[in-house]
N, C-alpha and C positions, 0 to 999 in steps of 0.2 A: 504494500500500500504506500501511498505517497508519504515520504518522510522516513520510512523504515530503511534500515541499513541492510542491503542484500549481500554485502561483501563476504560475510563469514558463514552464511546459512545456505548458500546455493541459490539458484534462480527460483522465484516463486513458481507455483504450478502453472500459472498463466500470466504471461507478460503482454500487455497491450503494445502492439507494434505501431510505431508512428507512420509506417508506410501504408497502413490499411486505408486511411482516408484518401491517399493519393491513388491507390488502386481503384477504389470505389468511384472516385471522381472520373478517372479515365474510362471505366466501364460505361459510364453514362453517355459518353460521346465518341467512343473509339471502338471500331469493330473487333480488334484483337489487342489484348493487353498481355504483355509478357513480363513476368517477374523473374529476374535473373539473380543468381547469387550462389555462393559456395554450398557444397553439401553441408547438411546439418546446421543451417542457420535458421530454419523454421519456415521455409517456403510452403511446404505441404500443410503445416499447421495453419498458416495464414490463409491459404486458399480454402482450406476446409471451413474456417470460421466465416469467410466471406460467402461461401456457397451455402452454409447453413442459414444465412440470412436472406438467401435468394431461392425461394421455392422453385424446384425444377432444374436447378443447375447440378448436373451429375459431375462427380470428380472421378477421373480414371487415371491410373498411373502406368507409365511405360516401363516401370521396373518389373512389372508382371511379364514373364517370358512369353506366354502365349499371345497376349495382347501386343507386345512389342513385335513379335514375328509377323502378325497380321498387318500391323502398321507399316512395317518395312516392305513386305511383299506386295501389298496392294494399298498404297496410301490413299488413292482416290476413292476406292471402295470403302475403306475404313472411315474416312471423313463423311462420305455420303450416308453411312449408316448411323452417324451420330445425331442425336437430338440436341439442338442448341437452345438455351445457353449451356455450355459445357466447360469444364476445367480439365486440362490435360497436364499431368505432372511429369517432369523429366523429359520434356519434348526433344531434347538434344539426342536422345537415344533412338529417335526415328526422324531425322531431319527432313526427309522427303515429305513429311506431313505438312510442312509449311507451304510447299507449293500447292498442295491440295487445298489447304485452308485458304490460300489466296484466291483460288477459283471459287470456293464456297462463299467467301465474303464479297467477291465481286458480283456474284449473282444475288446475294441477299445482304444488303448493306446496313442492316440494323446494328446499332452499337451494342457492345458487350457480349457478342456471341461466343467468343473464345477467350478464355483466361488460361494462359500457358505459364509453366515454370520451366526453368532450365538451370542446371548446375555447371554448364560450360557456356561461355559467351558465344552464342550462335551468331552474334553480329560480326564475328571475325570470318565467317564464311560468306563472301560477297554474294554468291549466287542465291543463297538462302535469305540473307538479310534484304537483298534487293527485291525479293519476291513480295515482301510485306511493306515496302516503302509507301508511305502515305496511308497505310491501313492499320498500322500497329503503333502502340506506345510501349517503350521499354523502360522498366523501372528496376532499380537495384535494391535488393534486400541484403543487408549486412548482418553480421553477428549482433547480438544485443548491444545497444549503446548504454552508457551509464544512465542517461536520462530516462530511457525505457525501464531500466531496472529499478530506478528510484520512483518511477511513476510520475514524472514531471514533463512538461512540454519542452522541446528543444529551443531555448530562447537566447543562447549566447550570441549567435551570429547576428541576429537582429539587434541585440543590445549594443554590440560593438559598432555596427554600421550607423546606429543612431548616436554614437558617441557617449553612451551611458553605460559604462562597465559596471557589473555588479559589485557591490561593496561588502567586504567581509572584515571582521575584526578578530575572530577567534576560530577560523577553520582548522581542521586537523592538519598538522604540519609535520614535515620531515619525511624521509624516504620510508621509514618503518611504518608510518601511518598509512601509506599507500601501497605497500608491497603486496599484500594479499589480493587487492583489487587488480593490480597489474598482472599477476601470474594467473589469476582466475580467467581473465579475458571475457569474451562475450559469446562463445559457442554454447548453446543451451545445454547440450549433454555434458560438456566439460564442467559447467557450473554446477550441475547436479551431483558431481562426484567430489570425494575428498581429494586434497592435493595429491596424495600418492596415487590415487586411482585415475588421475588425469593423464598420467604418463602412458598407460596402455591405450587409453582412448585416442590420444594423438598419434600413437604409433599405428594403430589400426586405421585411423582416419586417413593418414598420409598414404598408407599402403593401398587403400581403396582408390583414392584420387589419382595417385601416380601410377597405378597399374591399370585398373579397369577404365577409369574415366579418361586417362591420357590415351590409352589404346583406342578409345572410341572416337577421338577427334584428330589423331595424327599418327603417322607411322614414324616411330622413333627407333633408331638403330640400337641405342643403348640407353634404356630408361634410367639406369644408375647415374648417368651423367646429369640428368634432370634433377635427381635427388641431391647430387653433390652441388649443383648450382644453387638449389634452394638453400642449402646450408651456407653457402658463400654469401648469398644475399642476406640471410639472417645475421651472419657475423658482421655485416657492414650495413645493416638496415639504416635507412636515412642518409646513405651516401649517394653521391651522383654516380650514374651508370658509366663505367669505364670498361668497354668491351675488351680492349687490349689487355688490361690488367687481369680481368677474369679469365680471358683466354690463356694467358701465361700461367696463372696460378692453378688452373684446373687442367691444363694440357689439352684443351679443346679449341678447335678453330673458332675464330671470332664470329664468323657467320653462323656457326652452330650455336654459339652462346646467344647471339641475337635471337635466333629462332626459338631457343629454349626459354628465354626470358618471355617471349611472346606467349608461349604455351603456359607458363606459370601464371601469367596475367589472365589468360583465357580461362584457366581453372580457378580463378579467384583466390589464389594463394599469395600473389604479389600485387601491390598497387603501385602504379607508375604516376608519380607527381611531376608534371612537366615544368620546365623552366619558364619563368615569366619574362616577357620582353616588353620594353618600353623605349620609345625614342627619347625620353627624358633622362634615361640612365644609360651610360655608355659602358662598353667593355663587359657586357653581360655574358655569363656562361650559358650554354645551350643544352647541356645534358640533363635529362630528367633524374629525379631521385627515385629510388626503389624502397618501398616499405613492405614488410610482412603485414598482412591484412588485419591481424589481431594480436594484441599483446600477449594473450595466453598461448597462442601458437608460437609466437616468437620466443617466449620463455622456455617452451619445450625444446625448440630448435637450438637454443643456447644452453640447454641443460641447467637452467637457473630456477631455483625455488625462491620463496619469499625471503628466506634468510640471506641468500646471496644478493638479492636486490637491495636490501637495506645496508649490506656490508660492502658492496662493490660499486663505487661511484660510476665506473664505466658501463657496467651492465645496467644500472639504474638509468643512466643518461640515455642509452639506446632505447630502453623500454619506454621511457616517458616521452621521448620525442615521437616514436611511432604511435604510442597510445594517443597523444594529443592530436596528431595529424589524422589518425583514423577516426577518432571521436568527432572531429570537425567534419570529416568526409561523411560520416553517418548523418550528422545533423543537416549538412548541405543537401543530401540526397532526398530529404523530405521537405525542403524549403519550397514554397509555392513558386518562387522565382530564384532558383538556385544560383549562387555565385559560381564562377569558374574558380578552380583551385590550382595553385602553382607553388613553386618555391622560387626564392630569389638568391642568386649568387653572382658576384662580379669578380673580375680578375684582380681586383685590388684587395680581396679578402673580406668584403662585406657580405653578410648572409642574413637571410630571414627564413625560418623553417617553413613557413606557409604564408601564401598570399591569397586573399579572396578578392575577386573583382566582380562587381555587379555590372549589369548592362549599361547603367548610367555613367560608368567610368569610375565610380567610387571604389576605394581600395581599403582593405583591412590587412594589417600584417600581424602575424602570430609567431611568437618564439616560445619554445618549451625549455624548461630547465629543471633538473632534478634537485637542485639545492633549495634550501628553505630561506635563503637570503638573496637579495637582488641588489645590483649596483648599476651605476651609470654605464659602465662598459657593456652591460648586457643589452643595451638599447642602441648600440652603434649602427646596426643595419636599419633598424626602425627609424632612427633619427634621419638617416640619409634619405630614406623614402619620403618621410614627412617634408624634408626641405625641398626635394626635387618635385614632388607631386603637388605640393601646396594644398588647395582646397579639396582636391580629389582624395587626399589621404584622410579617411574617416577616423581611424584609430589604430594604435599599435599596442598590442597586449603581450606581456610576458607571462605565460602560464607557468607557475612554479609551485613548489611544495611548501611555501610559507603560509602563515596564518591570516594575513591581512592584505587588503587591497592598498597598494602604495602608489600614489601619483609620482611620475618622473618627468613632469613638464607637460606642455601642451599636447593633448591627445595621446599620451603615453601613460601606461600604468603596469605595475606588476600585480597579477591577479591570482589568487589561489586556484589550484586545479578543480576545486569544488564547484567552480563556476560552470563546469561542463555538465553537472547533474543537479543544478539548483535552478528553480524557476526564476529566470532573470526578469 
């Protein structure tokens, strides 16, 4: 319930997903709505809840062997036999269905006829994605956000763009206070388990994704190389992508590394944060940053438990930066007018972990820090952006593990991490 602490007791039996309203809005005016996301993030549960409120919408899953064979062998006949509205779970297991669905919704253009889910990003297959151009809306479901777990609306992004950061005086402070939350992450099944029992969950989870799901979307000569690359990305989460360094360290050709990074992104294991560009700032870096999509999964890949998080500043720094970036991504994904997300880095050493830019040109900068104290030096990149962007710069926030909101000049402040799960 709102205000209760979910960090030590596991996920509640039912967590209200912020994306539900977006899905229902899309169903009201769009013929096909596709909910994409990693395995085990709750897509099936969300679709079942929506279907329960829509009498007549049947939910079928392509994880069922017989149904999947029928869909692959005769996609046109399979779709013709369906009564709509219908929900089809794990549609990437029979991608040819999308071409048949295209024909169906061209003949009958009523909105909301098909609600689909996929655990691999079908947008990466141009022939399939193009089939539904103008007919489908694609929405992303992530692991639980902290705001969802605490039962509060995602308000931080709007507050920062409005220049009104949330004010705290006595938030929980220090790495120790946040360690359990970071290693628990947001995967529903992982949160239901004790810390020790999360290890076999993630081992089994990655085995399924990197074996069965990977094989269903690509022919990979050596899947072990994809697993090694995932480990390398985890070890450098939040770093800019350097294909040559990864190629040398892993002994894999740079073109293969590039293709495997794309696969990890397609499987929703890695998030690519592009570099921000502006003609007001010179000498900008162009490489994206890579983040593991969830702090719990990252902790597993780094073999880090809660004790290591609060005792090892380097591990804590990596986890908190990825945690902050992915929490903001989760909130942005349900924003009615979602800002674009970037990172900023120039060749003179100025950096900002995350940039949010709205269509009106306004910009928010966000930095993440594991320490419980903040100083002027922590705002170097944010100050540069404020000076160059002028009125376009809405606010610069340093999210840290300290207890209080501390102003650091015009449109700059250090803000406790708790702002991510407090109704701003």
